[in-house]
N, CA, C and O of each residue as an XYZ file, in Angstrom:
912
protein
N     112.019     95.446    101.635
C     112.519     93.956    101.418
C     111.396     93.117    101.300
O     110.463     93.219    102.096
N     111.395     92.227    100.304
C     110.274     91.251     99.997
C     110.943     89.691    100.223
O     111.667     89.181     99.368
N     110.621     89.080    101.384
C     111.275     87.788    101.819
C     110.870     86.765    100.733
O     111.621     85.799    100.594
N     109.878     86.848    100.020
C     109.587     85.660     99.315
C     109.874     85.918     97.663
O     109.444     85.221     96.744
N     110.610     86.960     97.572
C     111.141     87.234     96.281
C     110.201     87.659     95.099
O     109.820     88.799     94.832
N     109.904     86.449     94.431
C     109.002     86.740     93.106
C     107.587     86.024     93.585
O     106.719     85.888     92.723
N     107.367     85.636     94.715
C     106.108     84.858     94.858
C     104.846     86.204     95.005
O     104.899     87.178     95.756
N     103.942     85.900     94.177
C     102.758     86.969     94.200
C     103.289     88.355     93.713
O     102.714     89.391     94.046
N     104.372     88.354     92.937
C     104.899     89.624     92.593
C     103.896     90.593     91.825
O     103.954     91.805     92.027
N     102.940     90.018     90.906
C     102.031     90.873     89.998
C     101.042     91.263     91.082
O     100.435     92.297     90.802
N     100.732     90.734     92.198
C      99.722     91.197     93.162
C     100.347     92.477     94.065
O      99.899     93.615     94.199
N     101.394     91.936     94.557
C     102.058     92.932     95.662
C     102.622     94.104     95.066
O     102.557     95.173     95.674
N     103.273     94.007     93.732
C     103.973     95.081     93.282
C     105.221     95.577     94.289
O     105.474     94.930     95.305
N     105.883     96.627     93.969
C     107.094     97.035     94.619
C     107.113     98.527     94.791
O     106.443     99.338     94.151
N     108.109     98.809     95.893
C     108.302    100.228     96.058
C     109.711    100.579     95.342
O     110.701     99.850     95.395
N     109.643    101.667     94.747
C     110.886    102.088     94.042
C     111.969    102.839     94.840
O     111.865    102.750     96.063
N     112.995    103.566     94.346
C     114.119    103.864     95.019
C     113.606    105.107     95.836
O     114.265    105.417     96.828
N     112.440    105.881     95.500
C     111.950    107.057     96.459
C     110.919    106.384     97.283
O     110.064    107.118     97.777
N     110.849    105.011     97.533
C     109.807    104.547     98.374
C     108.318    104.677     98.079
O     107.465    104.603     98.963
N     108.036    104.885     96.725
C     106.811    105.069     96.211
C     106.294    103.857     95.590
O     106.948    103.252     94.740
N     105.083    103.461     96.006
C     104.579    101.860     95.517
C     104.330    102.130     93.979
O     103.804    103.109     93.451
N     104.799    101.106     93.470
C     104.623    100.867     91.898
C     104.065     99.503     91.597
O     104.674     98.469     91.869
N     102.731     99.547     90.953
C     102.059     98.367     90.580
C     101.533     97.818     91.856
O     102.015     98.062     92.962
N     100.369     96.957     91.588
C      99.889     95.968     92.657
C      99.516     96.957     93.983
O      99.457     98.186     93.986
N      99.312     96.128     94.979
C      98.984     96.675     96.347
C      99.850     97.692     96.765
O      99.354     98.676     97.314
N     101.188     97.617     96.580
C     102.062     98.674     96.792
C     101.600    100.051     96.316
O     101.640    101.052     97.032
N     101.174    100.031     95.103
C     100.607    101.430     94.490
C      99.138    101.694     94.898
O      98.754    102.823     95.205
N      98.327    100.597     94.887
C      96.973    100.850     95.148
C      96.784    101.594     96.606
O      95.944    102.473     96.795
N      97.746    101.075     97.661
C      97.580    101.694     99.118
C      98.773    102.458     99.410
O      99.203    102.597    100.555
N      99.343    102.984     98.312
C     100.650    103.706     98.641
C     100.454    104.812     99.708
O     101.350    104.934    100.543
N      99.409    105.605     99.765
C      99.143    106.613    100.767
C      98.825    105.994    102.100
O      99.197    106.577    103.119
N      98.204    104.924    102.169
C      97.972    104.391    103.406
C      99.257    103.664    103.992
O      99.493    103.630    105.200
N      99.957    103.165    103.152
C     101.396    102.291    103.671
C     102.402    103.382    103.808
O     103.251    103.006    104.616
N     102.648    104.502    103.384
C     103.528    105.260    103.548
C     103.563    106.022    104.916
O     104.644    106.171    105.484
N     102.505    106.465    105.408
C     102.291    107.115    106.701
C     102.649    108.538    106.356
O     102.693    108.964    105.202
N     102.929    109.322    107.564
C     103.140    110.765    107.215
C     104.537    111.069    107.924
O     104.744    110.736    109.090
N     105.442    111.699    107.166
C     106.817    112.151    107.612
C     106.746    113.212    108.735
O     105.947    114.149    108.704
N     107.705    112.983    109.805
C     107.665    114.166    110.656
C     107.936    115.519    110.100
O     108.315    115.583    108.930
N     107.790    116.589    110.782
C     108.392    117.891    110.356
C     108.369    118.919    111.417
O     107.658    118.837    112.419
N     109.172    119.881    111.156
C     109.522    120.945    112.147
C     108.977    122.260    111.422
O     109.263    122.426    110.236
N     108.203    123.194    112.099
C     107.717    124.400    111.442
C     108.327    125.726    112.275
O     108.095    125.850    113.477
N     108.927    126.460    111.713
C     109.354    127.597    112.304
C     109.559    128.800    111.568
O     109.560    128.706    110.340
N     109.742    129.966    112.123
C     109.780    131.122    111.355
C     111.253    131.645    111.375
O     111.790    131.812    112.470
N     111.992    131.934    110.123
C     113.256    132.275    110.200
C     113.537    133.483    109.191
O     112.798    133.839    108.273
N     114.620    133.970    109.515
C     115.097    135.171    108.719
C     115.721    134.845    107.548
O     115.640    133.646    107.281
N     116.417    135.634    106.625
C     117.035    135.296    105.497
C     118.248    134.510    105.581
O     118.741    133.892    104.637
N     118.779    134.574    106.954
C     120.046    133.755    107.162
C     119.616    132.396    107.807
O     120.481    131.703    108.343
N     118.482    132.044    107.779
C     117.837    130.762    108.292
C     117.955    130.636    109.729
O     118.005    129.510    110.226
N     118.009    131.780    110.520
C     118.046    131.842    111.851
C     116.643    132.031    112.296
O     115.949    132.825    111.661
N     116.163    131.423    113.271
C     114.838    131.543    114.067
C     114.627    132.835    114.427
O     115.552    133.394    115.016
N     113.606    133.456    114.209
C     113.321    134.804    114.534
C     113.065    134.835    116.143
O     112.209    134.049    116.550
N     113.584    135.491    116.903
C     113.271    135.576    118.298
C     111.830    135.723    118.684
O     111.068    136.397    117.991
N     111.451    135.133    119.734
C     110.198    135.275    120.324
C     109.100    134.599    119.483
O     107.907    134.894    119.553
N     109.581    133.752    118.757
C     108.730    132.836    117.862
C     108.863    131.368    118.199
O     109.942    130.925    118.594
N     107.868    130.651    118.063
C     107.991    129.267    118.700
C     108.083    128.182    117.532
O     107.511    128.376    116.459
N     108.738    127.176    117.759
C     109.021    126.272    116.733
C     107.993    125.101    117.053
O     107.892    124.677    118.205
N     107.242    124.593    116.020
C     106.255    123.436    116.314
C     106.588    122.266    115.497
O     106.586    122.288    114.266
N     106.890    121.187    116.254
C     107.308    119.755    115.935
C     106.264    118.984    115.706
O     105.371    119.011    116.552
N     106.122    118.196    114.638
C     105.065    117.082    114.286
C     105.669    115.755    114.193
O     106.454    115.538    113.270
N     105.388    114.821    115.060
C     106.069    113.588    115.086
C     105.474    112.776    113.892
O     104.282    112.849    113.593
N     106.470    111.919    113.162
C     106.132    111.102    112.087
C     105.082    110.088    112.487
O     105.066    109.660    113.642
N     104.147    109.659    111.523
C     103.081    108.630    111.752
C     103.409    107.533    110.986
O     103.552    107.692    109.774
N     103.571    106.298    111.553
C     103.641    105.064    110.733
C     102.490    104.835    109.892
O     101.364    105.226    110.201
N     102.770    104.185    108.797
C     101.853    103.937    107.899
C     101.114    102.637    108.181
O     101.615    101.868    109.001
N      99.928    102.304    107.560
C      99.208    101.142    107.941
C      99.731     99.858    107.398
O     100.476     99.913    106.420
N      99.419     98.691    107.931
C      99.763     97.376    107.297
C      98.661     97.080    106.463
O      97.656     97.787    106.526
N      98.744     95.901    105.514
C      97.740     95.395    104.882
C      97.785     93.839    105.215
O      98.841     93.271    105.491
N      96.632     93.237    105.171
C      96.492     91.868    105.284
C      95.679     91.385    104.118
O      94.492     91.659    103.940
N      96.461     90.605    103.307
C      95.668     90.075    102.119
C      95.005     88.731    102.284
O      95.357     87.985    103.198
N      94.150     88.429    101.513
C      93.415     87.130    101.429
C      94.073     86.027    100.737
O      93.495     84.961    100.525
N      95.460     86.305    100.328
C      96.173     85.269     99.707
C      96.511     84.257    100.648
O      96.729     84.491    101.837
N      96.566     82.894    100.008
C      97.153     81.845    100.868
C      98.494     81.471    100.224
O      98.615     81.203     99.028
N      99.464     81.477    101.097
C     101.103     81.401    100.559
C     101.125     80.073     99.742
O     101.599     79.998     98.608
N     100.573     79.042    100.417
C     100.707     77.649     99.583
C     100.019     77.506     98.513
O     100.541     76.922     97.563
N      98.633     78.024     98.410
C      98.000     77.966     97.168
C      98.565     78.798     96.154
O      98.583     78.458     94.971
N      99.034     79.893     96.584
C      99.714     80.827     95.511
C     100.989     80.219     95.013
O     101.241     80.358     93.816
N     101.863     79.535     95.813
C     102.886     78.797     95.399
C     102.434     77.623     94.169
O     103.022     77.520     93.093
N     101.387     76.874     94.555
C     100.822     75.838     93.766
C     100.416     76.463     92.375
O     100.759     75.944     91.313
N      99.761     77.460     92.445
C      99.146     78.227     91.349
C     100.418     78.709     90.403
O     100.353     78.555     89.184
N     101.448     79.234     90.963
C     102.417     79.729     90.026
C     103.124     78.625     89.500
O     103.529     78.735     88.343
N     103.370     77.505     90.166
C     104.157     76.320     89.557
C     103.223     75.693     88.466
O     103.724     75.116     87.500
N     102.039     75.789     88.597
C     101.137     75.186     87.701
C     101.082     76.080     86.460
O     101.107     75.567     85.341
N     101.008     77.411     86.629
C     101.021     78.348     85.433
C     102.290     78.293     84.722
O     102.285     78.315     83.492
N     103.402     78.221     85.394
C     104.499     78.124     84.458
C     104.862     76.612     83.864
O     105.565     76.461     82.865
N     104.351     75.644     84.533
C     104.398     74.390     83.927
C     103.481     74.161     82.584
O     103.784     73.610     81.527
N     102.385     74.712     82.952
C     101.255     74.885     81.775
C     101.722     75.460     80.598
O     101.627     74.950     79.482
N     102.366     76.822     80.942
C     102.928     77.570     79.700
C     104.044     76.746     78.892
O     104.081     76.779     77.662
N     104.911     76.038     79.629
C     105.902     75.383     79.075
C     105.379     74.123     78.268
O     105.836     73.881     77.151
N     104.518     73.416     78.794
C     103.780     72.249     78.132
C     103.103     72.531     76.976
O     103.308     71.774     76.028
N     102.223     73.591     76.812
C     101.669     73.906     75.637
C     102.012     75.154     74.816
O     101.305     75.671     73.951
N     103.321     75.578     75.272
C     104.082     76.688     74.361
C     103.242     77.863     74.356
O     103.132     78.420     73.263
N     102.544     78.428     75.466
C     101.449     79.288     75.541
C     102.277     80.659     75.545
O     103.466     80.692     75.861
N     101.525     81.810     75.158
C     102.329     83.115     75.245
C     102.119     83.528     76.702
O     102.967     84.207     77.281
N     101.048     83.141     77.267
C     100.650     83.588     78.713
C      99.719     82.658     79.330
O      98.899     81.994     78.695
N      99.885     82.631     80.676
C      98.813     81.656     81.437
C      98.448     82.599     82.751
O      99.254     83.368     83.275
N      97.227     82.416     83.136
C      96.632     83.181     84.154
C      95.784     82.135     84.903
O      95.017     81.379     84.307
N      95.969     82.128     86.323
C      95.190     81.141     87.217
C      94.736     82.080     88.341
O      95.586     82.754     88.924
N      93.605     82.151     88.634
C      92.928     82.757     89.802
C      92.203     81.844     90.614
O      91.378     81.162     90.006
N      92.313     81.649     91.934
C      91.922     80.772     92.773
C      91.016     81.661     93.824
O      91.565     82.438     94.605
N      89.710     81.503     93.789
C      88.772     82.130     94.773
C      87.911     81.241     95.634
O      87.342     80.219     95.252
N      87.886     81.837     97.029
C      86.792     81.261     97.826
C      85.437     81.794     97.476
O      85.091     82.951     97.714
N      84.648     80.840     96.866
C      83.455     81.303     96.303
C      82.454     81.600     97.431
O      81.452     82.235     97.101
N      82.565     81.283     98.535
C      81.705     81.600     99.564
C      81.736     82.972    100.085
O      80.746     83.464    100.629
N      82.896     83.636     99.927
C      83.148     84.965    100.334
C      83.705     85.817     99.375
O      83.714     87.025     99.611
N      84.211     85.348     98.242
C      84.760     86.121     97.259
C      86.248     86.444     97.328
O      86.818     87.113     96.466
N      86.885     85.893     98.478
C      88.382     86.243     98.713
C      89.088     85.488     97.721
O      88.857     84.331     97.369
N      90.016     86.308     97.290
C      91.096     85.713     96.228
C      92.197     85.086     97.023
O      92.923     85.768     97.746
N      92.329     83.757     96.892
C      93.189     83.038     97.482
C      94.685     82.908     96.840
O      95.729     82.817     97.486
N      94.543     82.920     95.375
C      95.745     83.069     94.559
C      95.530     83.612     93.167
O      94.527     83.345     92.504
N      96.512     84.385     92.754
C      96.499     84.908     91.465
C      97.835     84.791     90.946
O      98.782     85.371     91.475
N      97.957     83.977     89.810
C      99.351     83.734     89.344
C      99.155     83.971     87.793
O      98.112     83.797     87.162
N     100.296     84.377     87.340
C     100.839     84.559     86.026
C     102.116     83.867     85.754
O     102.901     83.746     86.694
N     102.396     83.447     84.714
C     103.804     82.745     84.411
C     104.942     83.897     84.508
O     104.666     85.094     84.441
N     106.237     83.395     84.674
C     107.233     84.121     84.767
C     107.157     85.553     85.615
O     107.150     86.642     85.041
N     107.103     85.408     86.975
C     107.170     86.539     87.818
C     108.324     87.131     88.035
O     109.324     86.415     87.996
N     108.479     88.568     88.314
C     109.676     88.981     88.540
C     110.042     89.054     89.893
O     109.219     88.787     90.769
N     111.317     89.426     90.182
C     111.951     89.474     91.532
C     111.466     90.909     92.136
O     111.742     91.953     91.545
N     110.747     90.889     93.317
C     110.278     92.205     93.864
C     111.471     93.035     94.311
O     111.457     94.263     94.219
N     112.636     92.265     94.856
C     113.616     93.087     95.364
C     114.499     93.506     94.239
O     115.400     94.285     94.550
N     114.412     93.128     92.950
C     115.159     93.417     91.836
C     114.217     93.560     90.530
O     114.467     92.904     89.519
N     113.239     94.353     90.593
C     112.111     94.401     89.507
C     112.670     94.832     88.223
O     112.001     94.563     87.225
N     113.935     95.542     88.053
C     114.318     95.814     86.956
C     115.245     94.611     86.153
O     115.707     94.811     85.029
N     115.415     93.499     86.810
C     116.163     92.539     86.196
C     115.439     91.780     85.145
O     114.246     91.502     85.261
N     116.168     91.442     84.108
C     115.464     90.654     83.012
C     114.735     89.494     83.438
O     115.218     88.906     84.405
N     113.609     88.999     82.904
C     112.837     87.834     83.416
C     112.774     86.674     82.432
O     113.125     85.550     82.790
N     112.361     86.904     81.276
C     112.098     86.108     80.161
C     113.567     85.744     79.472
O     114.554     86.471     79.583
N     113.537     84.480     78.734
C     114.760     84.302     78.162
C     115.104     85.162     77.034
O     116.274     85.392     76.728
N     114.076     85.648     76.401
C     114.467     86.755     75.430
C     115.205     87.862     76.038
O     116.238     88.278     75.512
N     114.711     88.387     77.166
C     115.163     89.445     77.829
C     116.508     89.255     78.271
O     117.293     90.187     78.095
N     116.934     88.127     78.855
C     118.156     87.542     79.379
C     119.131     87.594     78.085
O     120.238     88.087     78.298
N     118.897     87.215     76.969
C     119.692     87.106     75.887
C     119.963     88.488     75.237
O     121.094     88.739     74.822
N     119.036     89.319     75.146
C     119.083     90.550     74.497
C     119.133     91.800     75.411
O     118.982     92.897     74.873
N     119.320     91.732     76.670
C     119.132     92.934     77.471
C     120.004     93.897     77.070
O     119.568     95.026     76.848
N     121.279     93.626     76.924
C     122.360     94.672     76.685
C     122.122     95.236     75.121
O     122.759     96.222     74.749
N     121.312     94.663     74.353
C     121.131     95.178     72.968
C     119.909     95.998     72.964
O     119.813     96.748     71.992
N     118.885     96.033     73.884
C     117.983     96.948     73.937
C     118.174     98.263     74.272
O     119.008     98.642     75.093
N     117.263     99.124     73.527
C     117.522    100.696     73.876
C     116.662    100.954     75.211
O     115.848    100.129     75.626
N     116.898    102.058     75.775
C     116.220    102.513     77.042
C     114.643    102.351     76.798
O     113.949    101.817     77.664
N     114.152    102.774     75.725
C     112.715    102.759     75.413
C     112.233    101.448     75.269
O     111.056    101.247     75.570
N     113.032    100.377     74.801
C     112.671     99.011     74.544
C     112.813     98.428     75.988
O     111.957     97.623     76.354
N     113.756     98.746     76.777
C     113.850     98.179     78.177
C     112.589     98.667     79.029
O     112.007     97.835     79.725
N     112.167     99.941     78.995
C     111.135    100.367     79.747
C     109.758     99.467     79.232
O     108.982     99.039     80.086
N     109.546     99.244     77.939
C     108.474     98.512     77.359
C     108.559     96.968     78.059
O     107.600     96.314     78.467
N     109.820     96.625     78.075
C     109.829     95.216     78.752
C     109.422     95.219     80.211
O     108.660     94.397     80.720
N     110.003     96.214     80.819
C     109.638     96.310     82.315
C     108.090     96.290     82.606
O     107.537     95.549     83.418
N     107.516     97.184     81.845
C     105.966     97.271     81.886
C     105.412     95.976     81.710
O     104.570     95.564     82.507
N     105.852     95.196     80.614
C     105.215     93.947     80.449
C     105.381     92.966     81.469
O     104.512     92.159     81.801
N     106.715     93.077     82.037
C     106.940     92.119     83.258
C     106.036     92.439     84.487
O     105.535     91.581     85.214
N     105.894     93.793     84.625
C     105.081     94.195     85.991
C     103.506     94.113     85.607
O     102.749     94.213     86.572
N     103.026     93.978     84.582
C     101.677     94.189     84.472
C     100.981     92.761     84.795
O     101.344     91.683     84.324
N     100.006     92.954     85.613
C      99.158     91.793     86.046
C      98.118     91.276     84.951
O      97.022     91.823     84.830
N      98.467     90.320     84.250
C      97.669     89.846     83.180
C      96.210     89.638     83.595
O      95.256     90.044     82.931
N      96.111     88.903     84.868
C      94.865     88.560     85.264
C      93.809     89.748     85.306
O      92.627     89.531     85.042
N      94.266     90.981     85.638
C      93.333     92.185     85.877
C      93.581     93.150     84.822
O      92.685     93.961     84.587
N      94.739     93.193     84.097
C      95.018     94.385     83.217
C      94.687     94.052     81.717
O      94.465     94.979     80.939
N      94.652     92.792     81.312
C      94.385     92.410     79.992
C      92.884     91.962     79.753
O      92.285     91.381     80.658
N      92.331     92.205     78.651
C      91.020     91.792     78.139
C      91.064     90.436     77.436
O      91.841     90.227     76.504
N      90.254     89.566     77.881
C      90.166     88.315     77.339
C      88.708     87.645     77.342
O      87.971     87.801     78.316
N      88.356     86.977     76.347
C      86.904     86.385     76.414
C      86.664     85.542     77.406
O      87.572     84.756     77.679
N      85.638     85.495     78.044
C      85.452     84.366     79.287
C      85.045     83.198     78.640
O      85.051     82.228     79.397
N      84.676     82.951     77.442
C      84.188     81.792     76.708
C      83.064     81.010     77.486
O      82.141     81.619     78.027
N      83.164     79.773     77.519
C      81.976     78.995     78.047
C      81.590     79.308     79.411
O      80.466     79.203     79.902
N      82.771     79.748     80.017
C      82.421     80.014     81.642
C      81.203     80.899     81.892
O      80.457     80.757     82.861
N      81.043     81.951     80.810
C      80.123     82.733     80.973
C      78.747     82.089     80.795
O      77.800     82.796     81.137
N      78.493     80.963     80.358
C      77.364     80.208     80.215
C      76.655     80.169     81.571
O      75.432     80.301     81.624
N      77.385     79.995     82.645
C      76.867     79.967     83.982
C      76.045     81.255     84.272
O      74.953     81.237     84.839
N      76.669     82.364     83.833
C      75.958     83.676     84.282
C      74.740     83.710     83.260
O      73.742     84.336     83.617
N      74.742     83.174     82.187
C      73.630     83.329     81.275
C      72.434     82.539     81.776
O      71.288     82.988     81.755
N      72.775     81.306     82.238
C      71.684     80.395     82.879
C      71.105     80.902     84.274
O      69.930     80.769     84.618
N      72.059     81.474     84.984
C      71.626     82.036     86.175
C      70.847     83.151     85.953
O      69.963     83.268     86.801
N      70.867     84.099     85.023
C      70.238     85.213     84.873
C      68.918     84.788     84.233
O      67.935     85.466     84.531
N      68.748     83.704     83.348
C      67.620     83.378     82.932
C      66.582     82.556     83.999
O      65.356     82.662     84.004
N      67.257     81.859     84.739
C      66.704     81.363     85.946
C      65.887     82.338     86.951
O      64.746     82.260     87.406
N      67.008     83.364     87.128
C      66.502     84.455     88.024
C      65.293     85.118     87.529
O      64.392     85.328     88.341
N      65.136     85.510     86.197
C      64.060     86.217     85.509
C      62.890     85.111     84.970
O      61.908     85.434     84.301
N      63.170     83.932     85.349
C      62.081     82.869     85.188
C      61.743     82.824     83.766
O      60.569     82.627     83.450
N      62.701     82.996     82.819
C      62.354     82.896     81.377
C      62.614     81.458     80.924
O      62.426     81.088     79.765
N      63.061     80.666     81.916
C      63.315     79.270     81.650
C      63.478     78.522     82.952
O      63.484     79.154     84.009
N      63.614     77.174     82.931
C      63.672     76.321     84.032
C      64.642     75.200     83.784
O      64.884     74.988     82.595
N      65.239     74.448     84.662
C      66.250     73.495     84.555
C      65.542     72.387     83.551
O      66.286     71.758     82.798
N      64.186     72.147     83.527
C      63.511     71.179     82.909
C      63.179     71.549     81.449
O      63.039     70.672     80.596
N      63.065     72.763     81.197
C      62.742     73.214     79.765
C      63.517     72.633     78.815
O      64.709     72.490     79.086
N      63.002     72.167     77.477
C      63.687     71.596     76.491
C      64.109     72.533     75.486
O      63.362     73.472     75.212
N      65.210     72.395     74.906
C      65.649     73.103     73.646
C      66.168     72.227     72.612
O      66.601     71.116     72.918
N      66.160     72.606     71.500
C      66.686     71.722     70.329
C      67.789     72.341     69.658
O      67.754     73.456     69.137
N      68.826     71.523     69.698
C      70.291     71.812     69.087
C      70.375     71.016     67.718
O      70.333     69.786     67.696
N      70.488     71.737     66.662
C      70.665     71.233     65.454
C      72.232     71.194     64.758
O      72.554     70.738     63.660
N      73.086     71.840     65.804
C      74.488     71.949     65.254
C      74.888     73.345     64.833
O      76.053     73.742     64.847
N      73.913     74.017     64.482
C      74.258     75.550     63.982
C      73.038     76.584     64.296
O      71.890     76.151     64.389
N      73.269     77.669     64.420
C      72.382     78.665     64.812
C      72.615     79.740     63.786
O      73.753     80.156     63.566
N      71.516     80.214     63.133
C      71.601     81.358     62.033
C      70.720     82.237     62.035
O      70.617     82.988     61.065
N      69.854     82.349     63.165
C      68.705     83.320     63.345
C      69.217     84.689     63.747
O      68.351     85.547     63.913
N      70.482     85.035     63.932
C      71.103     86.151     64.016
C      71.642     86.734     62.769
O      72.562     86.124     62.225
N      71.194     87.848     62.227
C      71.707     88.094     60.820
C      73.163     88.506     60.758
O      73.690     89.365     61.464
N      73.721     87.800     59.849
C      75.352     87.976     59.597
C      76.216     87.006     60.619
O      77.447     87.028     60.625
N      75.450     86.170     61.463
C      76.276     85.459     62.350
C      75.961     83.931     62.187
O      74.781     83.631     62.003
N      76.726     83.124     62.226
C      76.604     81.901     62.212
C      77.406     81.225     63.451
O      78.615     81.362     63.639
N      76.500     80.453     64.283
C      77.116     79.990     65.608
C      76.996     78.525     65.551
O      75.904     77.965     65.448
N      78.090     77.922     65.618
C      78.084     76.514     65.767
C      78.222     75.799     67.102
O      78.341     76.572     68.052
N      78.234     74.665     67.359
C      78.071     74.108     68.653
C      79.166     72.920     68.709
O      79.286     72.056     67.841
N      79.961     73.032     69.908
C      81.026     71.897     70.092
C      80.493     70.691     70.568
O      81.176     69.673     70.453
N      79.331     70.639     71.110
C      78.713     69.544     71.578
C      78.447     68.556     70.380
O      78.181     69.005     69.265
N      78.513     67.363     70.599
C      78.456     66.350     69.761
C      77.022     65.786     69.588
O      76.719     65.142     68.583
N      76.186     66.033     70.548
C      75.055     65.459     70.656
C      73.881     66.614     69.862
O      73.966     67.841     69.909
N      72.940     65.904     69.239
C      72.007     66.753     68.674
C      70.542     66.437     69.100
O      70.361     65.358     69.665
N      69.512     67.233     68.897
C      68.183     66.996     69.176
C      67.951     67.839     70.627
O      68.663     68.773     70.996
N      66.970     67.377     71.249
C      66.446     68.028     72.460
C      67.312     67.775     73.604
O      67.943     66.722     73.683
N      67.381     68.732     74.543
C      67.952     68.519     75.728
C      67.429     69.637     76.785
O      66.969     70.703     76.375
N      67.514     69.368     78.006
C      66.993     70.304     79.170
C      67.888     71.279     79.173
O      68.930     71.192     78.524
N      67.576     72.323     79.909
C      68.602     73.311     80.326
C      69.693     72.700     81.138
O      70.849     73.088     80.971
N      69.435     71.864     81.919
C      70.534     71.221     82.967
C      71.370     70.649     82.072
O      72.570     70.893     82.204
N      70.946     69.805     81.018
C      71.798     68.801     80.106
C      72.497     69.736     79.167
O      73.636     69.431     78.814
N      71.875     70.991     78.661
C      72.660     71.893     77.804
C      73.883     72.548     78.616
O      74.991     72.716     78.105
N      73.588     72.870     79.826
C      74.814     73.364     80.567
C      75.968     72.387     80.899
O      77.155     72.707     80.959
N      75.491     71.239     81.092
C      76.368     69.933     81.405
C      77.272     69.811     80.028
O      78.494     69.675     80.102
N      76.593     69.868     78.804
C      77.257     69.599     77.679
C      77.847     70.935     77.033
O      78.571     70.816     76.044
N      77.577     72.166     77.534
C      78.269     73.313     77.174
C      77.646     73.573     75.535
O      78.327     73.937     74.577
N      76.377     73.316     75.530
C      75.608     73.572     74.276
C      75.526     75.065     73.675
O      74.600     75.807     74.002
N      76.365     75.402     72.932
C      76.138     76.839     72.301
C      74.977     77.163     71.762
O      74.615     78.336     71.858
N      74.131     76.188     71.073
C      72.855     76.654     70.488
C      71.912     76.757     71.464
O      71.165     77.721     71.292
N      71.650     75.991     72.588
C      70.882     76.128     73.628
C      71.027     77.368     74.453
O      70.091     78.091     74.792
N      72.211     77.532     74.724
C      72.504     78.739     75.485
C      72.153     79.996     74.738
O      71.537     80.876     75.339
N      72.465     80.142     73.584
C      72.014     81.329     72.694
C      70.578     81.433     72.786
O      70.091     82.545     72.994
N      69.861     80.459     72.663
C      68.472     80.425     72.851
C      67.751     81.006     74.213
O      66.798     81.770     74.368
N      68.541     80.377     75.054
C      68.190     80.759     76.640
C      68.554     82.338     76.795
O      67.830     83.116     77.416
N      69.712     82.698     76.183
C      70.014     84.280     76.467
C      69.172     85.085     75.760
O      68.786     86.114     76.314
N      68.715     84.776     74.383
C      67.861     85.612     73.709
C      66.356     85.543     74.397
O      65.595     86.501     74.267
N      66.055     84.632     74.965
C      64.668     84.636     75.639
C      64.848     85.618     76.824
O      63.905     85.851     77.581
């Protein structure tokens, strides 16, 4: 039983009818969470009667471990509300929000829009599913279930975009190929890579320091820094 229903559903995952973890933490730590069932070992004849002078060995069951997540319940709720609101406002196909404590790397929240109910994981979630569920074939329903259960934040590939400029700059500073006061020229387009034309979203042209290039998210300057 999951007391918070759909909260953090994509992270937690769920246990199926056989008590096997499916998706998320439930799946990743299924062996540790399940524990060991008890058993009785004895030698019996064809009639399933224990053979005289033999002993029966009993093994008590062992409880599974518990997990303690780094998620913050309140931050997770805020993130999920923001993800759903953002998706509706911008008519987006999907939204992903990850909140991390950058001091120690702990994940405080990881939200995707339209979470499913962990206690009823096979119930339709999206408006499309609710309207068409009875019309779908079993194969189509299975595909929809997988789409509902998949954690977009870690299961899908997407370009990091300008956030990766921080990594490029940090690497360049660490390798001492540049410094914060070094100057680069941006003319709005970069054509020195054969077959590739890179434009710049920054409206400013001319010289700028590494610090200014990062502040303005200058594509041209960061390409030059990266190639160095």
